[in-house]
N, C-alpha and C positions, 0 to 999 in steps of 0.2 A: 199674041198678048203683048201689049206695049210695055216697055221698060221705063220705069220712072227714073229720070236722070238724077233727081235729088237723092233717090235711094242709093244709086251707085256711088254718089259722092260720099254719103254717110258710111257706106260699106267700106270704101277705100280708107276713110278716116279711121274707122274701127279697126281695120286690118293693120294699119300703121301703128295704132296704139298698142294692139295686142302683140305685134312683133317687137316693139320696144320693151314691153313687159317681159316677153320671153327671153329677149337678150339680157335683160336685167337678172332674170332667174338663172340664166347660163353663167353670168359673171359670179353670182352668189355661189352656184354649184362649184365653179372652178376654184373659188376662194376657200372652199371647205377642205381642200387638200392640206392646208396648213393648220387645220383644227387639231388640237392635242387631246381634247376631251371628246372621245368617240361616242360616248353616250349623247352628248350634246350635238355632235355631228349627225348621228342617226336621226335625232329629233328634227334637226333642221332639214335633212334630206327628205324626210317624210313630209314635212311642211311644203318643201319646194315642189315635190311631186304632186301634192294636193293642189297647190296653187297653179301648177302647170295644167293640170286636168281641167281646172275651172276656166281657163282661157279658151275661147272659141277657136275652132279649127276650120280654116277656109279652104283647105285642100290646095294650097299654093306650093310651088316649088321652094319658095323661100322658107315656108313653114317646115317643109321636109328637111331642109338644110339645118334649120334651127333645132328641130327635133333631134337630128343626128348629133349636132354639137352638144345639146343638153345631155343626151344619153352617154356621149363620150366623156363629158365632164363628170357625170355620175359614176361611170365605170372607173375613171381615174381615181375618184374618191374611194370607191369600193375596193379598188386594187390596193391603194395605199393602206386603207383600213384593214384589209385582209393581211397585209404584211405586218402591220402593227399587232393585229389579233394573233397572228402566228407567233410573233416574238413574245407577246404576253403569255401565250399558251406555253411556249417552251420555258419561259421564266417560271411560270406557276407550276408546271410539271416538276421542275427542279426543286421548287419550294415544297411541293407535296412530298417528294422523296426525302428531303431533309426532315420534314415533319414526321414522316413515318419512321425514319431512323431514330429520331429523338423520342418517339412515343413510348419506348420501353426503358428510357433512362431513369435512373434512381437519383440523379443529381437534381433535386427538385427546384431549388432556387436558380441554379445556373441554367437549367433547361427552360424554366419559365421565362427567364430573361431572353434566352435564345429564340423561343417561340414568339415572344413579343416583337423581337427584331424581324423574324420571318413575316409576321403580320404586317409590319410597316413596309417591308419589301413587296408583299402581296398588293398592298394598296398602291404602291408606286408602279407596279407592273402594268396597270391599266386593264382594259377590258379584253377578254379573249373571245369575244363573239358568242356564237350560239353554244360553245362549249364552256362558257364561263361559269354557268350555274353548276354543271357537273364537276368542273374543276374545284369550285369553291366547296361543294359538298365533300369531295374526297380530301381536300386540304383540312377542312373543319373536322371531319371524322378522325383524321390522324391526330389533330390537336386534342380532340375530345378524349381519345384513348389515354393520352398522357394525363389530362386534367382529371379524368375519372380515377386513374391510378393514384394521382396526387391527392385527390379528396379522400380516397380509401386509406392511403398512407397517413394522411392527417388525422383521420378518425381513429386509426389504430394508434398513432402516436399520442393522440389526446388521451386514449385509454392508458397508455404507458405513463404519460405525464401524471394522470390521476393516481395510478398505482404507486409511482415513485413519490408523489407528494404525500400520499397516505403513509408510506414507509418512513419517509424523512420527518414527517410531523411526529411520529412515534419516537424516532431516534432523538429528536430535539427534546422531547419530554423526558426520555431516559437520561440524556446527557445532563439536563437541568437537575434531575433527581440525584445524580452522582457528583455534581460539582463540589459539594461540601464533604465528600467522603474522605476518610483518613486511612482507608485500606489502599495504600499507595500502589503496591504491586498489583493487587487484584483488580483495582479500578483502572489502572493504566492498561492492563491487558484487555479489560472490558471495553475501554474506549478505543483501543486499537481494533478490536473485533467490530465495533460499531462503525469505525471509519471504513473498514472493508465492506460492511453492509451498505454504507452510504454510497460508495463508489459503484457497487454492484446494482444499486437501485436504479441508476440512470438519472436522466434529467427530469426535473419536475415542471419544466416549462419556464419560459422567460419571466412570466408574471410572478412566479413563486420561488424559483431556484435561489436567487441571490439572498432574499430575505431569510429563507430557511437555512441556508449555509451560514449566514451571519449569526443567527440564533444558536445553531448547533456548535459552531466554532467558538462563540463567546462562552458557552457553558463549558466546553472542553478547556478553554484557556483559564477560566476561573480555577478549575482543578489543577491544571499544570502550574499555574503561578503559586498556588498554595503548596503544591508538592515541591517546587523549587525552593521555597522558603524553608520547608521542613528539612530537605536534604542539605541545604546550606548550613542550618543549625546542627544537623546530625554530623556533617563532615567536620565542623569545628570541634564538636565533642569528641569525635573519633580521633582527631589530631591530638587533643589533650590526652585521651586514653593511650594513644600510641606513645606519647612522651613518657607517661607514667609506667607503661610496660617496658619501655626501653630502659628506664631507671632500674626496674626489677631485674631485667636481663643483666645489666652491668653489675649489680650487686651480686647476683649469682655467679657471674664470671669471676669476680674478685675472690669469692669464697673458694671456688674450685681451684683457682690459681695457687692458693695456699697449700693445697694437697694435705690439709689437716682435717681429719675426720673426728672432730671433737663433738661432745654433746651440744655445745653452744652453736657450732656451725650447723649441725643437723637440725636443731630447733629453728635456727634462722632460715634455713632452706625451706622447712615446712611452713614457716610464717610467710615467706615470699610466695609460695604456692597459694596459700589462703588469701593473701592480698591480691594476687593475680585474678582470682575468681570474683573479687569484689569490684575490680575495674571493668568497665563496660567494653564492648567491642570497638575495635579501631578500623572496621571495614573489612570486607571479605578478603581482599587481596593482601592487605597488610597483616590482618589477623592470622591468616594461615602461615605466612612467612615468619612472623615474630613468635608465634606459638611453637613452631618447629624448632626455632633457635632456643627458646626458653626450655622446651621439653628436652632437647638434646643436652643442655647444660645440666638439668636436673638428673637426667639419666647418667651423665658422666659422673656427677657427684655420688649418687646413690649406688651406682655400680662400684665405684671406688670404695664407698662405705661398706658395701657387702664384702668385697675382697679384704678390706681392712679388718672387719669383724671376723671373717673366716680365719684370717691369719692370726688374729688375736686369740680366737678360740683354739686354734691348733697349738699356739704357744702355751695357753693355759692348760690344755689337755696334756701337753708334754710335761709341763711342770707338775701337774697332778699325778701323772704316771711315775715321774721321778720321785715324788713325795711318797706315793704308795710303795714303790720299790724300796725306798729307804726305810719306811716303817716295817716292811716285811723283813728287811735285814736286821732291824732292831729286835723283832720278835725272835728271829733265829738266834740272835746274840743272847737274848734273855733266856731262851730255852737252854742254850749251852751253859749259861751261868747257873741256871737252876739244876742242871744235871751235875755240875761240879759240886754245888752246895749239897746236893743229895748224897754224893759220894763222901763228902766231908763229914756227914753226920754218922757214918757207919763206925768210925773209930772213936767217937766221943762218949765219955762216961758221964760228964757233967750234964745234968738236966737243964741247967741255965743256958749252957752253950747250945744245946739241942734246940731249946725254944727260940733262941736268937736266930739260928740258921733257918728254922721253920718260918719265922716271921719274915726273913729276907726272901725266902721262896714264895711266900704268900704275896708279898709286895710285888715281886716280879711277875707273878701270875696275874695280879690285878692290872699291872702295867701292860701285860700282853693282851688282856681283854680290852683295855682301852685302845691299844694300837689296832686290834682287829676291828673294833667298832669304827675307828677312824678310817681304816682301809675300806670297810663296807660302805661307808658314807661316800668316800672318794669314788668307788666303783659305781655307785648309784648316780652320782653327779656326772660321771663320764658317759654312762649309758643314756642319760637324759639329753 
């Protein structure tokens, strides 16, 4: 069979063009070693291999050499890619472990920020090759464990927010109802108890907490401001009362200092006590102290008055006994005189003289009866 010379020329021309094309593909393959985006590098490698396969093969030694160079260039790219994939794999495995360590954390905001940072590091780590999808799943699963817990915590926290809001709304209404109260001690204790309930209720959420607190505290402050005005006025009155009671104390001291237990002094001391009751309180601390002082002065006076009266009574009793004894001696004396008069009547003849003596005896007997009545009266008074 004859060979067409023109066909050989065209075949040589096609072979040269295809060799040039293959050399160009080899240069492109060699340049992919510097590619940083390995997803893009893989795409280009696949395109290069497709383009290589489309170029006719003439079974020449030169083509075999080009094929070897092309495959070597591809292997160099794959080798570098595998090194990069391995490094990315190691980085991502480290990120996975960190994500797992963080997945059980309760520091929600801090951990969320940290996981976001890990995500940025994951993106920068690049492709890990055929393990990339599995690594991503493991990494994402660890993140999802945290986010599921975070969501559950948020749902529970929202329930607590709602409960706290409900409690605090009621406390606000109660505080407003108490703000005009004049039961100062009772309401102060009630508001203190309500404050403890407020703290125990927990946070009502950013949207409501500040507004609720402002309403609650405003109502409390209305009461506390009114209470402050009341006690300021009360303390002023108590200071005036204290001055008045100190004046009564000083008056009582002056009377006690005289050591005179007259009717006038006793009446004045009683009047001071009556006046004391009319004066209002001067405050618990001052009241107790000044009352003890006033009471002590009163006790001192009336104890002295008692002793004075007892002594006075003893002196009176002594005088009464002396008077009674004197009257008894008078009776004895009258009886002796009667006995002598009776003796004198024995020798008398004159009737007139006899009647005169009898009259004297009768007068003395009347006097004795009078003295005995006076003695009985004295005895009765002494016994009383």
